[in-house]
C-alpha positions as CSV (number, residue, x, y, z in Angstrom):
1,X,70.9,-36.0,18.9
2,X,72.1,-32.6,17.9
3,X,69.8,-33.0,15.0
4,X,66.6,-32.9,17.0
5,X,67.3,-30.3,18.3
6,X,67.6,-28.8,15.1
7,X,64.5,-29.4,13.7
8,X,62.7,-28.4,16.7
9,X,64.4,-25.0,16.3
10,X,63.0,-24.9,13.1
11,X,59.5,-25.6,14.1
12,X,59.8,-23.7,16.2
13,X,61.3,-20.4,14.4
14,X,58.5,-21.1,11.9
15,X,55.4,-21.2,14.2
16,X,56.5,-17.9,15.9
17,X,55.8,-16.4,12.1
18,X,53.2,-18.0,11.7
19,X,49.8,-16.1,11.0
20,X,46.1,-17.3,11.2
21,X,44.9,-14.6,8.7
22,X,47.4,-15.3,6.4
23,X,46.5,-19.0,6.7
24,X,43.5,-18.7,6.1
25,X,43.4,-16.6,3.3
26,X,45.6,-19.3,1.2
27,X,43.0,-21.9,2.5
28,X,40.7,-19.8,0.7
29,X,42.8,-18.8,-2.3
30,X,43.2,-22.5,-2.8
31,X,39.9,-23.5,-2.3
32,X,38.5,-20.9,-4.9
33,X,42.2,-22.4,-7.6
34,X,40.4,-25.7,-7.4
35,X,37.0,-24.4,-8.2
36,X,39.1,-22.6,-11.3
37,X,40.7,-25.4,-12.5
38,X,37.2,-26.8,-13.4
39,X,36.0,-24.0,-14.5
40,X,39.5,-23.5,-16.7
41,X,38.9,-27.4,-18.1
42,X,35.5,-26.3,-18.9
43,X,36.7,-23.4,-20.6
44,X,39.9,-25.4,-22.7
45,X,36.9,-27.9,-23.9
46,X,34.3,-25.6,-24.9
47,X,37.0,-23.8,-26.8
48,X,36.7,-20.7,-24.8
49,X,39.7,-19.1,-25.5
50,X,39.0,-15.5,-23.6
51,X,37.1,-17.2,-20.9
52,X,40.2,-19.9,-20.3
53,X,43.2,-16.8,-20.8
54,X,40.9,-14.9,-17.8
55,X,40.7,-17.9,-15.6
56,X,44.1,-19.0,-16.4
57,X,45.9,-16.1,-15.9
58,X,44.0,-15.6,-12.7
59,X,44.7,-19.5,-11.0
60,X,48.3,-18.3,-11.3
61,X,48.3,-14.8,-9.5
62,X,46.4,-17.3,-6.6
63,X,49.5,-19.8,-7.0
64,X,52.2,-17.6,-7.0
65,X,50.7,-16.1,-3.6
66,X,50.3,-19.3,-1.7
67,X,53.2,-20.5,-3.3
68,X,55.2,-17.4,-2.1
69,X,54.3,-17.5,1.2
70,X,55.0,-21.6,1.7
71,X,58.1,-21.2,0.5
72,X,58.6,-18.3,3.4
73,X,57.3,-20.8,5.9
74,X,56.7,-24.6,5.2
75,X,53.9,-24.5,7.6
76,X,51.5,-22.6,5.1
77,X,51.4,-25.8,3.4
78,X,48.7,-27.0,5.3
79,X,46.0,-23.9,4.2
80,X,46.9,-24.8,0.5
81,X,46.8,-29.2,1.2
82,X,43.5,-28.5,3.2
83,X,42.4,-25.6,0.7
84,X,42.9,-27.8,-2.4
85,X,41.2,-30.4,-1.3
86,X,38.3,-29.1,0.1
87,X,38.0,-27.6,-3.7
88,X,38.0,-30.1,-5.6
89,X,35.7,-32.4,-3.2
90,X,32.8,-29.9,-3.3
91,X,33.0,-29.7,-6.8
92,X,32.9,-33.4,-7.7
93,X,30.1,-33.9,-5.2
94,X,28.7,-31.1,-6.7
95,X,28.9,-32.1,-10.6
96,X,27.9,-35.8,-9.7
97,X,24.9,-34.7,-8.1
98,X,24.1,-33.2,-11.5
99,X,25.0,-35.9,-13.2
100,X,22.3,-37.7,-11.0
101,X,19.6,-35.3,-11.3
102,X,20.0,-35.8,-15.8
């Protein structure tokens, strides 16, 4: 059962270095990132190169922040997943309600 002790040790060390403010920032960053994906897609489809390029630049900056943190501590993947899920969900619900109103 040595492998189980190793897993417990890894979780313990990562949990000790887990910071809730960093997790909140990652959550918000990935929430915004998914909203920006929609804006980026609209800019590309509507052939607006400056808007698409600016949005892409900001998106990759936010992505790099998240990647840096969850490579240091895998527990930060949780706020990444939750933030991106919520961002996508809200945008899709909003777009669907626009279509239903039309």
